[in-house]
Backbone as ProteinMPNN parsed JSONL, in Angstrom:
{"seq_chain_A": "MNILIVDDDVALVKQLNLNLKASNYNVCEAHCLESAQNKLLSKGYDFLLLDYHLGLDNGLDLFGSLENLTQPPTVIMMTSYATKDVAINALNIGVNHFLEKPFLPSELKSILSEKEFKGSQHVIKLDPILNLAIDEGEEIKLTDIEFKILKYFLENSNSLVTKEELHQNVYSDDVKAINAINTHLTNLKAKIPKSFASNLKTIRGKGYIFEVVS", "coords_chain_A": {"N_chain_A": [[-0.507, -0.782, -18.372], [-3.369, -2.022, -16.799], [-6.308, -0.668, -15.389], [-9.201, -0.931, -13.409], [-11.826, 1.082, -12.493], [-14.152, 1.278, -9.947], [-16.912, 2.792, -8.941], [-19.737, 4.595, -7.752], [-19.895, 7.27, -8.023], [-20.081, 9.261, -10.529], [-18.844, 11.611, -11.468], [-16.43, 11.677, -10.041], [-15.229, 9.335, -10.98], [-14.859, 10.001, -13.656], [-12.983, 12.068, -13.409], [-10.814, 10.701, -12.226], [-10.304, 8.892, -14.261], [-9.39, 10.572, -16.353], [-7.046, 11.635, -15.168], [-5.493, 9.33, -14.756], [-5.248, 8.248, -17.321], [-3.737, 10.248, -18.451], [-1.341, 9.638, -17.372], [-0.636, 7.463, -18.76], [-1.972, 5.071, -18.156], [-4.167, 2.317, -18.825], [-7.574, 2.558, -18.699], [-10.659, 1.395, -17.386], [-14.19, 1.623, -16.623], [-16.686, 1.127, -14.055], [-19.871, 1.289, -12.522], [-21.365, -0.039, -10.692], [-21.795, -3.103, -8.77], [-22.538, -5.335, -10.369], [-21.838, -4.587, -13.001], [-19.088, -4.291, -12.602], [-18.343, -6.93, -11.962], [-18.842, -8.225, -14.408], [-16.973, -6.95, -16.082], [-14.565, -7.691, -14.884], [-14.513, -10.394, -15.433], [-14.264, -10.419, -18.148], [-11.865, -9.317, -18.895], [-8.388, -8.922, -18.09], [-7.009, -7.264, -15.254], [-4.608, -5.073, -13.779], [-4.836, -3.442, -11.573], [-7.452, -2.754, -9.256], [-9.525, -0.225, -8.545], [-11.494, 0.503, -6.04], [-14.599, 1.464, -4.696], [-15.723, 1.789, -1.33], [-18.39, 2.074, -0.447], [-21.003, 1.381, -2.512], [-23.595, 2.7, -3.531], [-26.268, 1.01, -2.233], [-24.793, -1.197, -1.851], [-21.838, -2.987, -0.728], [-18.481, -2.509, -1.447], [-16.702, -4.531, -0.794], [-18.047, -6.854, -1.28], [-17.408, -7.624, -3.777], [-15.281, -9.292, -3.699], [-15.893, -11.974, -3.818], [-16.077, -12.509, -6.529], [-13.476, -11.966, -7.306], [-12.034, -14.069, -6.266], [-12.342, -16.078, -8.08], [-10.693, -15.544, -10.156], [-7.788, -16.159, -12.12], [-5.492, -14.562, -12.028], [-5.849, -12.293, -9.899], [-6.489, -8.742, -9.542], [-4.473, -6.133, -8.005], [-5.895, -4.592, -5.228], [-7.191, -1.457, -4.521], [-8.788, 0.277, -2.132], [-11.258, 2.789, -1.876], [-12.626, 5.304, 0.249], [-14.865, 7.437, 2.103], [-15.142, 7.04, 4.692], [-12.989, 6.455, 6.406], [-11.468, 4.65, 8.887], [-9.295, 3.197, 11.359], [-10.236, 0.676, 12.099], [-12.005, -0.005, 10.008], [-10.176, 0.028, 7.896], [-8.327, -2.006, 8.64], [-10.019, -4.236, 8.684], [-10.745, -4.342, 5.964], [-8.222, -4.767, 4.78], [-7.643, -7.246, 5.849], [-9.533, -8.848, 4.566], [-8.609, -8.825, 2.002], [-7.964, -6.55, 0.615], [-5.459, -4.52, -0.79], [-4.501, -1.92, -0.509], [-5.501, 1.138, 1.09], [-7.408, 3.97, 0.624], [-8.175, 7.195, 1.538], [-10.929, 9.274, 0.912], [-11.384, 12.826, 0.454], [-8.759, 12.56, -2.018], [-5.47, 13.261, -3.311], [-4.315, 13.2, -6.732], [-1.614, 12.517, -6.785], [-1.315, 10.987, -4.488], [-2.689, 8.647, -5.093], [-1.164, 7.762, -7.282], [1.214, 7.291, -5.997], [0.56, 5.055, -4.462], [0.042, 3.241, -6.506], [2.561, 2.635, -7.277], [3.557, 1.297, -5.167], [4.853, -1.484, -3.211], [4.832, -4.722, -1.6], [6.281, -5.692, 1.481], [8.06, -8.63, 1.701], [8.844, -11.234, 3.74], [10.578, -14.229, 4.82], [8.574, -15.757, 5.956], [6.443, -14.102, 6.182], [4.156, -11.538, 5.058], [4.184, -8.167, 4.966], [1.948, -5.579, 4.91], [1.799, -2.265, 3.784], [0.155, 0.775, 4.345], [0.39, 3.783, 3.031], [-1.151, 6.058, 3.313], [-2.761, 6.039, 5.646], [-0.723, 5.472, 7.324], [-0.305, 2.803, 8.179], [0.891, -0.361, 9.18], [0.543, -3.698, 8.472], [0.502, -6.968, 9.674], [-0.278, -10.231, 9.116], [-3.002, -9.653, 9.55], [-2.97, -8.067, 11.81], [-2.342, -4.903, 13.288], [0.846, -3.401, 13.26], [2.304, -1.679, 15.776], [3.738, 1.225, 15.189], [5.947, 4.035, 15.478], [5.835, 7.332, 13.949], [8.334, 7.864, 12.78], [9.482, 5.301, 12.698], [7.72, 4.059, 10.917], [8.265, 5.56, 8.603], [10.915, 4.821, 8.174], [10.64, 2.068, 7.662], [9.054, 2.2, 5.343], [10.821, 3.554, 3.654], [12.872, 1.701, 3.347], [11.415, -0.214, 1.961], [10.958, 1.084, -0.474], [13.493, 1.124, -1.397], [14.465, -1.438, -1.519], [16.735, -4.212, -1.337], [18.926, -2.698, -1.97], [21.859, -0.801, -1.174], [21.649, 1.308, 1.601], [22.699, 4.219, 3.034], [23.485, 5.477, 6.352], [23.369, 8.244, 6.483], [21.786, 8.87, 4.269], [19.371, 7.649, 4.997], [18.747, 9.11, 7.301], [18.395, 11.666, 6.196], [16.089, 11.31, 4.689], [14.022, 10.514, 6.376], [13.695, 12.284, 8.442], [12.171, 15.393, 9.014], [13.226, 17.444, 10.32], [16.335, 18.583, 10.189], [18.213, 18.85, 12.188], [18.126, 16.827, 13.952], [19.834, 14.304, 15.75], [22.027, 12.21, 14.017], [22.767, 9.758, 14.997], [20.54, 8.847, 16.287], [19.156, 7.295, 14.558], [20.042, 4.671, 14.834], [18.807, 3.852, 17.208], [16.091, 3.959, 16.493], [16.058, 2.019, 14.48], [16.687, -0.274, 15.941], [14.424, -0.431, 17.606], [12.45, -0.747, 15.648], [13.129, -3.238, 14.497], [12.566, -4.847, 16.636], [9.846, -4.825, 16.693], [8.755, -5.785, 14.293], [8.105, -8.972, 12.619], [10.347, -11.669, 13.516], [11.437, -13.268, 11.478], [11.294, -11.562, 9.436], [12.642, -9.28, 10.277], [15.196, -10.244, 10.225], [15.961, -9.9, 7.646], [16.973, -7.408, 7.414], [20.0, -6.131, 6.998], [23.086, -5.107, 8.386], [25.71, -3.39, 6.973], [28.865, -3.133, 7.726], [30.369, -0.024, 8.241], [29.307, 0.985, 5.924], [26.436, 0.969, 5.585], [23.066, -0.08, 5.272], [21.194, -2.949, 4.144], [18.101, -3.95, 3.016], [16.763, -6.901, 2.514], [14.479, -8.141, 0.251], [12.104, -10.506, -0.683], [11.083, -11.166, -3.907]], "CA_chain_A": [[-1.069, -1.3, -17.13], [-4.827, -1.901, -16.859], [-6.963, -0.318, -14.129], [-10.657, -0.857, -13.398], [-12.356, 1.954, -11.444], [-15.524, 0.909, -9.591], [-17.442, 3.81, -8.032], [-21.009, 5.115, -8.245], [-19.735, 8.717, -8.19], [-19.699, 9.376, -11.94], [-17.925, 12.738, -11.64], [-15.122, 11.267, -9.527], [-14.675, 8.34, -11.901], [-14.414, 10.723, -14.851], [-11.756, 12.781, -13.058], [-9.761, 9.702, -12.06], [-10.026, 8.357, -15.595], [-8.57, 11.547, -17.073], [-5.73, 11.732, -14.531], [-4.735, 8.095, -14.958], [-4.918, 8.134, -18.746], [-2.655, 11.201, -18.702], [-0.111, 8.969, -16.928], [-0.474, 6.301, -19.649], [-2.655, 3.866, -17.704], [-5.379, 1.932, -19.546], [-8.603, 2.656, -17.667], [-12.058, 1.045, -17.637], [-15.063, 2.103, -15.556], [-17.924, 0.438, -13.688], [-20.545, 2.108, -11.51], [-22.109, -0.914, -9.785], [-21.146, -4.401, -8.602], [-22.806, -6.227, -11.501], [-20.996, -4.151, -14.114], [-17.7, -4.596, -12.241], [-18.166, -8.377, -12.087], [-18.778, -8.558, -15.834], [-15.715, -6.453, -16.64], [-13.471, -8.496, -14.336], [-14.526, -11.697, -16.097], [-14.012, -10.281, -19.581], [-10.548, -8.75, -19.168], [-7.475, -8.927, -16.955], [-6.638, -5.944, -14.745], [-3.501, -5.032, -12.829], [-5.326, -2.766, -10.377], [-8.882, -2.495, -9.088], [-9.75, 0.935, -7.687], [-12.831, 0.089, -5.621], [-15.259, 2.262, -3.665], [-16.217, 0.993, -0.199], [-19.851, 2.127, -0.515], [-21.528, 1.476, -3.876], [-25.031, 2.793, -3.316], [-26.665, 0.161, -1.108], [-23.876, -2.337, -1.802], [-20.506, -2.823, -0.152], [-17.476, -2.895, -2.425], [-16.038, -5.769, -0.385], [-18.796, -7.991, -1.823], [-16.824, -7.985, -5.07], [-14.191, -10.244, -3.506], [-16.336, -13.294, -4.248], [-15.723, -12.636, -7.946], [-12.019, -11.94, -7.442], [-11.497, -15.382, -5.908], [-12.44, -16.969, -9.24], [-9.752, -15.107, -11.184], [-6.463, -16.785, -12.065], [-4.578, -13.514, -11.583], [-6.658, -11.167, -9.423], [-5.773, -7.463, -9.52], [-4.192, -5.452, -6.743], [-7.107, -3.839, -4.892], [-7.068, -0.203, -3.778], [-10.144, 0.644, -1.708], [-11.494, 4.205, -1.601], [-13.776, 5.539, 1.114], [-14.945, 8.665, 2.9], [-15.386, 6.591, 6.067], [-11.745, 5.779, 6.771], [-11.032, 4.492, 10.269], [-8.352, 2.083, 11.433], [-10.983, -0.585, 12.139], [-12.475, -0.281, 8.648], [-9.003, -0.268, 7.07], [-7.773, -3.312, 9.004], [-10.975, -5.241, 8.212], [-10.619, -4.433, 4.507], [-6.929, -5.373, 4.467], [-7.742, -8.667, 6.201], [-10.34, -9.526, 3.552], [-7.806, -8.969, 0.789], [-7.613, -5.253, 0.042], [-4.016, -4.292, -0.713], [-4.247, -0.553, -0.058], [-6.693, 1.838, 1.56], [-7.242, 5.37, 0.23], [-9.247, 8.0, 2.118], [-11.438, 10.39, 0.115], [-10.833, 13.093, -0.883], [-7.322, 12.34, -2.1], [-4.788, 13.894, -4.433], [-3.831, 12.251, -7.743], [-0.266, 12.063, -6.43], [-1.446, 9.942, -3.475], [-3.055, 7.421, -5.802], [-0.028, 7.319, -8.09], [2.193, 6.749, -5.061], [0.125, 3.7, -4.117], [0.186, 2.393, -7.691], [3.968, 2.237, -7.391], [3.954, 0.627, -3.932], [5.047, -2.925, -3.185], [4.669, -5.314, -0.278], [7.46, -6.314, 2.062], [7.887, -10.069, 1.858], [9.877, -11.938, 4.465], [10.56, -15.656, 4.53], [7.325, -16.353, 6.414], [5.451, -13.057, 6.397], [3.951, -10.433, 4.132], [3.762, -6.976, 5.691], [1.302, -4.611, 4.034], [1.91, -0.88, 4.215], [-0.776, 1.757, 3.808], [1.085, 5.054, 3.233], [-2.077, 7.15, 3.586], [-3.108, 5.97, 7.062], [0.484, 5.083, 8.063], [-0.575, 1.512, 8.801], [1.655, -1.548, 8.812], [-0.294, -4.83, 8.85], [1.118, -8.292, 9.581], [-1.23, -11.299, 9.41], [-4.255, -9.1, 10.028], [-2.802, -7.259, 13.011], [-1.556, -3.689, 13.107], [2.121, -3.274, 13.96], [2.314, -0.344, 16.372], [4.981, 1.909, 14.857], [5.972, 5.488, 15.535], [5.904, 7.929, 12.614], [9.691, 7.691, 12.255], [9.663, 3.881, 12.38], [6.976, 3.787, 9.686], [9.004, 6.169, 7.497], [12.097, 3.99, 7.927], [10.173, 0.842, 7.011], [8.616, 2.56, 3.997], [11.984, 3.905, 2.837], [13.533, 0.448, 2.982], [10.594, -0.831, 0.923], [11.181, 1.772, -1.741], [14.894, 0.927, -1.797], [14.797, -2.804, -1.127], [17.863, -4.886, -1.988], [19.937, -1.702, -2.335], [22.572, -0.241, -0.029], [21.14, 2.582, 2.108], [23.611, 4.732, 4.049], [22.833, 6.095, 7.506], [23.121, 9.646, 6.134], [20.651, 8.877, 3.345], [18.182, 7.315, 5.77], [18.482, 10.266, 8.161], [17.918, 12.774, 5.367], [14.782, 11.031, 4.103], [12.966, 10.225, 7.356], [13.534, 13.415, 9.347], [11.897, 16.705, 8.436], [14.088, 18.352, 11.077], [17.694, 18.137, 9.897], [19.121, 18.968, 13.325], [18.063, 15.606, 14.751], [21.108, 13.584, 15.767], [22.026, 11.09, 13.082], [22.915, 8.515, 15.755], [19.22, 8.396, 16.729], [18.705, 6.289, 13.595], [20.328, 3.345, 15.388], [17.771, 3.542, 18.195], [14.844, 3.684, 15.773], [16.209, 0.736, 13.795], [16.594, -1.322, 16.963], [13.017, -0.525, 18.005], [11.695, -1.275, 14.514], [13.413, -4.666, 14.359], [11.926, -5.541, 17.751], [8.392, -4.814, 16.508], [8.352, -6.567, 13.129], [8.389, -10.398, 12.826], [11.773, -12.002, 13.53], [11.859, -13.772, 10.168], [11.333, -10.399, 8.563], [13.704, -8.407, 10.776], [16.494, -10.817, 9.854], [16.293, -9.455, 6.289], [17.644, -6.113, 7.503], [21.415, -6.412, 7.225], [23.997, -3.982, 8.578], [26.979, -3.522, 6.257], [29.736, -2.329, 8.573], [31.077, 1.084, 7.616], [28.663, 1.413, 4.675], [25.019, 1.266, 5.751], [22.13, -1.18, 5.483], [20.474, -3.52, 3.013], [16.88, -4.653, 3.396], [16.554, -7.912, 1.487], [13.062, -8.418, 0.068], [11.825, -11.577, -1.632], [10.145, -10.684, -4.937]], "C_chain_A": [[-2.567, -1.009, -17.101], [-5.427, -1.663, -15.474], [-8.474, -0.292, -14.331], [-11.084, 0.001, -12.215], [-13.808, 1.575, -11.201], [-16.022, 1.891, -8.533], [-18.743, 4.337, -8.616], [-21.007, 6.638, -8.372], [-19.186, 8.962, -9.599], [-18.674, 10.488, -12.159], [-16.519, 12.376, -11.169], [-14.453, 10.283, -10.473], [-14.13, 9.02, -13.157], [-13.093, 11.44, -14.589], [-10.579, 11.817, -12.907], [-9.329, 9.136, -13.41], [-9.086, 9.286, -16.361], [-7.153, 11.61, -16.501], [-4.873, 10.504, -14.811], [-4.35, 7.901, -16.421], [-3.791, 9.09, -19.121], [-1.306, 10.632, -18.276], [0.087, 7.638, -17.644], [-0.995, 4.986, -19.072], [-3.848, 3.594, -18.62], [-6.508, 1.787, -18.526], [-9.968, 2.212, -18.19], [-12.88, 1.456, -16.419], [-16.222, 1.146, -15.312], [-18.537, 1.228, -12.536], [-21.408, 1.287, -10.559], [-21.41, -2.27, -9.736], [-21.333, -5.304, -9.816], [-21.931, -5.877, -12.697], [-19.531, -4.485, -13.851], [-17.411, -6.083, -12.398], [-18.015, -8.794, -13.542], [-17.448, -8.128, -16.449], [-14.529, -7.277, -16.146], [-13.37, -9.854, -15.025], [-14.127, -11.613, -17.566], [-12.599, -9.812, -19.913], [-9.693, -8.809, -17.91], [-7.085, -7.509, -16.554], [-5.483, -6.073, -13.757], [-3.943, -4.435, -11.498], [-6.841, -2.624, -10.424], [-9.019, -1.362, -8.083], [-11.217, 0.902, -7.284], [-13.375, 0.972, -4.507], [-15.812, 1.347, -2.573], [-17.742, 0.927, -0.204], [-20.281, 2.343, -1.961], [-23.053, 1.517, -3.787], [-25.406, 2.014, -2.07], [-25.736, -1.034, -0.935], [-22.554, -1.965, -1.135], [-19.484, -3.331, -1.163], [-16.773, -4.196, -2.087], [-16.755, -7.01, -0.916], [-18.234, -8.457, -3.164], [-15.743, -9.054, -4.928], [-14.588, -11.674, -3.84], [-15.987, -13.55, -5.699], [-14.213, -12.693, -8.138], [-11.406, -13.307, -7.163], [-11.503, -16.35, -7.084], [-11.447, -16.623, -10.344], [-8.4, -15.781, -11.004], [-5.419, -15.806, -11.55], [-5.393, -12.299, -11.142], [-5.841, -9.881, -9.356], [-5.412, -7.037, -8.101], [-5.359, -4.52, -6.446], [-6.765, -2.618, -4.043], [-8.478, 0.241, -3.419], [-10.212, 2.116, -1.356], [-12.695, 4.344, -0.672], [-13.694, 6.903, 1.781], [-15.093, 8.333, 4.378], [-14.161, 5.863, 6.61], [-11.509, 5.824, 8.279], [-10.059, 3.325, 10.291], [-9.083, 0.746, 11.419], [-11.467, -0.983, 10.748], [-11.298, -0.695, 7.764], [-8.455, -1.658, 7.363], [-8.698, -4.431, 8.539], [-10.847, -5.446, 6.706], [-9.316, -5.113, 4.108], [-6.932, -6.865, 4.785], [-8.509, -9.457, 5.15], [-9.549, -9.719, 2.262], [-7.474, -7.676, 0.085], [-6.118, -5.02, 0.24], [-3.664, -2.913, -0.174], [-5.569, 0.132, 0.244], [-6.479, 3.327, 1.329], [-8.438, 6.18, 0.713], [-9.633, 9.149, 1.19], [-11.587, 11.628, 1.003], [-9.317, 12.899, -0.876], [-6.765, 13.026, -3.339], [-4.378, 12.84, -5.457], [-2.459, 11.693, -7.403], [-0.304, 10.959, -5.379], [-1.79, 8.608, -4.123], [-1.867, 6.88, -6.589], [1.086, 6.75, -7.216], [1.848, 5.314, -4.694], [0.298, 2.76, -5.305], [1.623, 1.908, -7.866], [4.459, 1.501, -6.152], [4.128, -0.87, -4.138], [4.671, -3.432, -1.803], [6.022, -5.817, 0.175], [7.199, -7.793, 2.215], [9.092, -10.657, 2.579], [9.751, -13.418, 4.17], [9.251, -16.308, 4.942], [6.189, -15.341, 6.51], [5.331, -12.146, 5.182], [3.443, -9.265, 4.958], [3.192, -5.987, 4.686], [1.435, -3.216, 4.633], [0.828, -0.045, 3.556], [-0.179, 3.132, 4.073], [0.164, 6.224, 3.541], [-2.434, 7.195, 5.07], [-1.911, 5.631, 7.941], [0.264, 3.798, 8.858], [0.395, 0.463, 8.278], [0.895, -2.745, 9.36], [0.48, -6.125, 8.65], [0.106, -9.329, 10.035], [-2.493, -10.763, 10.086], [-4.158, -8.221, 11.251], [-1.942, -6.037, 12.707], [-0.257, -3.774, 13.901], [2.208, -1.843, 14.475], [3.676, 0.312, 16.153], [4.847, 3.405, 15.106], [6.049, 6.026, 14.107], [7.281, 7.711, 11.986], [9.936, 6.238, 11.866], [8.934, 3.511, 11.098], [7.725, 4.344, 8.475], [10.246, 5.347, 7.148], [11.703, 2.721, 7.183], [9.775, 1.114, 5.568], [9.814, 2.88, 3.097], [12.758, 2.657, 2.425], [12.748, -0.289, 1.901], [10.901, -0.231, -0.436], [12.598, 1.564, -2.273], [15.378, -0.471, -1.427], [15.921, -3.371, -1.984], [18.926, -3.919, -2.503], [20.6, -1.178, -1.063], [21.996, 1.127, 0.325], [22.089, 3.053, 3.206], [22.823, 5.356, 5.196], [22.48, 7.552, 7.201], [21.9, 9.774, 5.219], [19.345, 8.617, 4.091], [17.767, 8.492, 6.649], [17.853, 11.406, 7.368], [16.482, 12.561, 4.904], [13.678, 10.742, 5.112], [12.74, 11.364, 8.341], [13.198, 14.678, 8.57], [12.756, 17.766, 9.115], [15.527, 17.867, 10.955], [18.628, 18.176, 11.105], [19.06, 17.737, 14.228], [19.387, 14.853, 14.641], [21.036, 12.359, 14.87], [22.138, 9.756, 13.816], [21.581, 7.988, 16.278], [18.655, 7.34, 15.789], [18.913, 4.887, 14.156], [19.257, 2.914, 16.383], [16.463, 3.18, 17.513], [14.908, 2.339, 15.05], [16.088, -0.429, 14.773], [15.143, -1.535, 17.384], [12.164, -1.137, 16.894], [11.888, -2.782, 14.386], [12.761, -5.476, 15.475], [10.419, -5.68, 17.543], [7.926, -5.665, 15.329], [8.73, -8.034, 13.356], [9.878, -10.711, 12.702], [12.265, -12.466, 12.167], [11.995, -12.64, 9.163], [12.475, -9.474, 8.951], [15.081, -8.923, 10.371], [16.912, -10.423, 8.447], [17.002, -8.105, 6.277], [19.092, -6.342, 7.929], [22.191, -5.107, 7.416], [25.315, -4.281, 7.869], [27.966, -2.573, 6.936], [30.488, -1.266, 7.765], [30.414, 1.623, 6.363], [27.192, 1.784, 4.86], [24.207, 0.007, 5.96], [21.584, -1.682, 4.151], [19.263, -4.266, 3.559], [16.545, -5.615, 2.263], [15.076, -8.287, 1.432], [12.904, -9.488, -0.992], [10.792, -11.08, -2.621], [9.128, -11.748, -5.272]], "O_chain_A": [[-2.987, 0.121, -17.35], [-5.101, -2.361, -14.513], [-8.971, 0.29, -15.295], [-10.753, -0.305, -11.069], [-14.61, 1.552, -12.134], [-15.608, 1.833, -7.375], [-18.854, 4.51, -9.83], [-22.006, 7.228, -8.784], [-17.979, 8.881, -9.828], [-17.741, 10.327, -12.946], [-15.533, 12.724, -11.819], [-13.256, 10.382, -10.739], [-13.066, 8.654, -13.656], [-12.193, 11.427, -15.429], [-9.482, 12.084, -13.399], [-8.142, 8.931, -13.662], [-8.103, 8.836, -16.949], [-6.177, 11.637, -17.25], [-3.675, 10.619, -15.073], [-3.248, 7.441, -16.72], [-2.983, 8.788, -19.999], [-0.258, 11.076, -18.746], [0.869, 6.794, -17.205], [-0.524, 3.911, -19.446], [-4.467, 4.527, -19.132], [-6.409, 0.986, -17.596], [-10.383, 2.594, -19.284], [-12.344, 1.617, -15.323], [-16.682, 0.452, -16.219], [-17.826, 1.766, -11.687], [-22.106, 1.848, -9.713], [-20.539, -2.555, -10.557], [-20.389, -5.967, -10.246], [-21.351, -6.759, -13.33], [-18.813, -4.91, -14.756], [-16.356, -6.461, -12.909], [-17.163, -9.618, -13.872], [-16.865, -8.862, -17.247], [-13.593, -7.534, -16.903], [-12.278, -10.399, -15.182], [-13.705, -12.604, -18.16], [-12.172, -9.891, -21.065], [-10.213, -8.753, -16.796], [-6.859, -6.654, -17.411], [-5.389, -7.043, -13.005], [-3.491, -4.858, -10.434], [-7.431, -2.406, -11.482], [-8.674, -1.515, -6.911], [-12.09, 1.234, -8.087], [-12.704, 1.203, -3.501], [-16.311, 0.259, -2.861], [-18.323, -0.137, 0.009], [-19.96, 3.367, -2.563], [-23.719, 0.495, -3.947], [-24.926, 2.312, -0.976], [-25.876, -1.799, 0.02], [-22.209, -0.791, -1.001], [-19.605, -4.444, -1.675], [-16.298, -4.896, -2.982], [-16.164, -8.086, -0.998], [-18.548, -9.553, -3.628], [-15.331, -9.655, -5.92], [-13.723, -12.505, -4.116], [-15.64, -14.672, -6.07], [-13.723, -13.387, -9.029], [-10.383, -13.666, -7.746], [-10.759, -17.331, -7.088], [-11.366, -17.325, -11.353], [-7.924, -15.953, -9.882], [-4.566, -16.165, -10.739], [-5.604, -11.377, -11.93], [-4.631, -9.927, -9.136], [-5.983, -7.526, -7.126], [-5.77, -3.743, -7.308], [-6.136, -2.73, -2.99], [-9.277, 0.548, -4.304], [-9.357, 2.639, -0.642], [-13.666, 3.596, -0.787], [-12.612, 7.45, 1.995], [-15.162, 9.23, 5.219], [-14.277, 4.789, 7.2], [-11.368, 6.896, 8.868], [-10.005, 2.546, 9.34], [-8.615, -0.212, 10.803], [-11.359, -2.143, 10.352], [-11.4, -1.642, 6.984], [-8.15, -2.41, 6.437], [-8.229, -5.461, 8.054], [-10.842, -6.579, 6.225], [-9.302, -5.942, 3.198], [-6.302, -7.656, 4.083], [-8.174, -10.609, 4.872], [-9.792, -10.667, 1.516], [-6.78, -7.684, -0.931], [-5.578, -5.292, 1.313], [-2.665, -2.745, 0.525], [-6.617, -0.247, -0.278], [-5.483, 3.888, 1.784], [-9.578, 5.894, 0.346], [-8.774, 9.905, 0.736], [-11.887, 11.494, 2.19], [-8.671, 13.058, 0.16], [-7.492, 13.329, -4.285], [-4.118, 11.696, -5.085], [-2.166, 10.533, -7.694], [0.565, 10.088, -5.366], [-1.248, 7.567, -3.749], [-1.596, 5.68, -6.565], [1.812, 5.846, -7.629], [2.727, 4.455, -4.623], [0.664, 1.599, -5.124], [1.87, 0.896, -8.522], [5.627, 1.121, -6.075], [3.624, -1.446, -5.102], [4.244, -2.663, -0.943], [6.817, -6.307, -0.627], [6.194, -8.175, 2.813], [10.219, -10.587, 2.088], [8.915, -13.825, 3.363], [8.849, -17.308, 4.348], [5.075, -15.704, 6.888], [6.264, -12.002, 4.391], [2.387, -9.359, 5.584], [3.864, -5.602, 3.729], [1.214, -3.012, 5.826], [0.608, -0.143, 2.349], [-0.225, 3.614, 5.205], [0.63, 7.275, 3.983], [-2.414, 8.262, 5.684], [-2.048, 5.513, 9.159], [0.597, 3.712, 10.04], [0.682, 0.407, 7.082], [0.626, -2.817, 10.559], [1.048, -6.356, 7.583], [-0.324, -9.323, 11.189], [-2.987, -11.335, 11.058], [-5.169, -7.675, 11.694], [-0.955, -6.115, 11.975], [-0.257, -4.168, 15.067], [2.187, -0.898, 13.686], [4.645, -0.004, 16.844], [3.764, 3.973, 14.963], [6.296, 5.271, 13.166], [7.381, 7.409, 10.797], [10.529, 5.967, 10.823], [9.45, 2.746, 10.284], [7.813, 3.683, 7.441], [10.588, 5.193, 5.976], [12.342, 2.34, 6.202], [10.12, 0.346, 4.67], [9.823, 2.52, 1.92], [13.241, 2.562, 1.297], [13.339, -0.919, 1.024], [11.081, -0.947, -1.421], [12.868, 1.797, -3.451], [16.54, -0.668, -1.069], [16.047, -3.066, -3.17], [19.73, -4.273, -3.365], [19.973, -1.121, -0.005], [21.869, 1.998, -0.536], [22.265, 2.358, 4.207], [21.656, 5.716, 5.043], [21.425, 8.039, 7.608], [21.085, 10.682, 5.384], [18.338, 9.281, 3.846], [16.587, 8.831, 6.732], [16.894, 12.032, 7.819], [15.735, 13.526, 4.744], [12.504, 10.727, 4.742], [11.705, 11.41, 9.006], [13.86, 14.999, 7.583], [12.986, 18.843, 8.565], [15.897, 16.855, 11.551], [19.716, 17.602, 11.062], [19.85, 17.614, 15.163], [19.982, 14.778, 13.566], [20.095, 11.57, 14.955], [21.662, 8.735, 13.321], [21.485, 6.825, 16.669], [17.773, 6.573, 16.175], [18.065, 4.012, 13.979], [18.848, 1.753, 16.402], [15.801, 2.215, 17.896], [13.921, 1.604, 15.015], [15.462, -1.445, 14.469], [14.685, -2.671, 17.506], [11.27, -1.941, 17.157], [10.922, -3.519, 14.188], [12.44, -6.649, 15.289], [9.785, -6.548, 18.143], [6.823, -6.209, 15.36], [9.584, -8.321, 14.195], [10.586, -10.106, 11.895], [13.364, -12.112, 11.741], [12.717, -12.75, 8.172], [13.186, -8.948, 8.095], [16.018, -8.144, 10.193], [18.075, -10.584, 8.078], [17.563, -7.701, 5.259], [19.368, -6.7, 9.074], [21.976, -4.131, 6.697], [25.956, -5.298, 8.133], [27.907, -1.359, 6.742], [31.142, -1.558, 6.764], [30.886, 2.603, 5.787], [26.748, 2.81, 4.344], [24.597, -0.873, 6.727], [21.52, -0.944, 3.167], [19.386, -5.105, 4.451], [16.101, -5.202, 1.191], [14.492, -8.698, 2.435], [13.492, -9.399, -2.07], [9.726, -10.617, -2.216], [8.258, -11.528, -6.115]]}, "name": "protein", "num_of_chains": 1, "seq": "MNILIVDDDVALVKQLNLNLKASNYNVCEAHCLESAQNKLLSKGYDFLLLDYHLGLDNGLDLFGSLENLTQPPTVIMMTSYATKDVAINALNIGVNHFLEKPFLPSELKSILSEKEFKGSQHVIKLDPILNLAIDEGEEIKLTDIEFKILKYFLENSNSLVTKEELHQNVYSDDVKAINAINTHLTNLKAKIPKSFASNLKTIRGKGYIFEVVS"}
């Protein structure tokens, strides 16, 4: 899997390069927009790890070059200036994930393995760092538990998930009543788009299946 890191912080890029190569990723580097544009045109990348501020430039300016690519990479934006407004604006422009500096290598690797929820008419983007769920440019107002449930279904899409399994993985407090899951699921389905909520199926006596279009 090929990753292009674009950041003017040379020390950070070197550290990211070492960590990603240790996990068997193929990594290239660029420290300015011009260099990044040239590399994107010369080789295909699966992921673009892009800094929000590149000296006097804005990393989002690179999206003009991405539009010309037949298969543009998944974009992970890094920034020390993470706010919900900045994140939502970036996600609306085309950023797939938003990563707040400083971050742990495990946080980046978690995002590299993330997917998008795809319903029949919608694509819901999840940002696991800021706990944001975005639908058509708008934030879906979810509680922490609702976000964890949605994220868990993403990670286990098209597979049977039992109520006990869901309870165990979304609650840090094991004494919470397992029946509370039903309430959270009802609230979650009311908040996400109807065409998307219909993909969440209850299998009587067994659990749930969240059907995701690949």
